[in-house]
C-alpha positions in Angstrom: -0.1 0.1 0.0 1.1 3.2 -0.7 -0.3 6.9 -0.1 0.6 9.7 -2.3 -0.6 13.4 -1.1 0.3 16.9 -2.1 -0.1 17.7 1.6 2.7 15.9 3.8 0.9 16.3 6.9 -2.1 13.9 5.4 0.9 11.4 5.0 2.1 11.6 8.5 1.8 8.7 10.7 0.1 6.6 8.0 0.7 2.7 8.4 2.1 2.4 4.9 4.5 3.9 2.2 3.8 7.4 1.5 5.0 9.5 -1.2 4.9 13.4 -1.4 3.6 14.5 -4.9 0.8 15.1 -7.0 -0.6 12.2 -9.2 -1.4 14.6 -12.0 2.4 14.6 -12.8 3.4 11.2 -14.9 6.9 11.3 -12.9 4.8 10.8 -10.0 3.0 8.0 -11.1 6.6 6.6 -12.1 8.0 7.0 -8.8 5.2 5.1 -7.4 5.8 2.2 -10.0 1.9 2.4 -10.4 2.2 0.5 -13.6 3.3 -2.5 -11.4 0.4 -2.4 -9.0 -2.2 -4.8 -8.8 -4.9 -2.1 -8.0 -4.9 1.5 -7.4 -7.5 3.5 -5.8 -8.1 7.7 -6.1 -10.1 9.4 -3.3 -9.5 13.0 -4.6 -12.0 15.5 -4.4 -10.9 17.0 -7.6 -13.1 15.7 -10.7 -10.2 16.2 -13.1 -7.7 14.4 -10.9 -9.9 11.3 -10.5 -10.6 11.3 -14.2 -6.8 11.6 -15.3 -5.6 9.0 -12.9 -8.1 6.4 -14.1 -7.1 7.3 -17.5 -3.6 6.8 -16.8 -4.2 3.6 -14.7 -6.2 2.2 -17.6 -3.5 2.7 -20.2 -1.1 1.0 -17.9 -3.4 -2.1 -17.3 -4.1 -1.4 -13.7 -7.3 -1.8 -12.4 -8.6 1.7 -10.6 -11.3 2.6 -8.4 -12.0 6.4 -8.1 -14.3 8.5 -5.9 -17.1 10.0 -7.2 -18.0 12.5 -5.1 -21.2 13.7 -6.9 -23.7 11.5 -8.7 -23.2 14.0 -12.1 -19.3 12.5 -12.3 -20.1 8.9 -12.0 -20.7 8.4 -16.0 -17.5 10.4 -17.0 -15.6 8.7 -14.2 -16.2 5.4 -15.7 -15.7 6.8 -19.3 -12.3 7.6 -18.4 -11.3 4.3 -17.4 -12.5 3.5 -13.8 -13.3 -0.1 -13.2 -15.3 0.8 -10.1 -16.6 4.0 -8.8 -16.8 4.9 -5.0 -20.0 6.4 -4.9 -19.9 8.1 -1.3 -23.1 9.5 -1.2 -25.2 6.1 -2.3 -23.1 4.2 0.4 -23.6 6.3 3.1 -27.3 6.6 2.2 -27.4 3.0 2.5 -25.5 2.7 5.6 -28.1 5.2 6.9 -30.8 3.2 5.8 -29.6 -0.2 7.4 -29.0 1.8 10.8 -32.7 3.2 10.8 -33.6 -0.6 9.9 -32.1 -1.8 12.6 -33.4 0.6 15.3 -36.9 -0.2 13.7 -37.7 3.1 12.1 -37.7 1.9 8.6 -39.6 -1.6 8.0 -37.1 -4.4 7.7 
């Protein structure tokens, strides 16, 4: 596991290898050996970063999951090459529904 971020403070203390850099740059992906990865995940809040990362990973033949922070970007992320789009709002709603069902607020 390798975490890459432009903010070194976010990397401090992580229980994995880290690399300070911007995944927009091919040199950072090269330094990370992304082409040798079994899978890659990008959870940026910046749509263009997620799209570019998905595209580059797909070109390298690396399965990639990216964060779709808004339902309006899900299709474009898949079009860019994402194998899996993490739709955080949908997952959050599902978790909330499950919790409400377990509390008896919603029918089972």
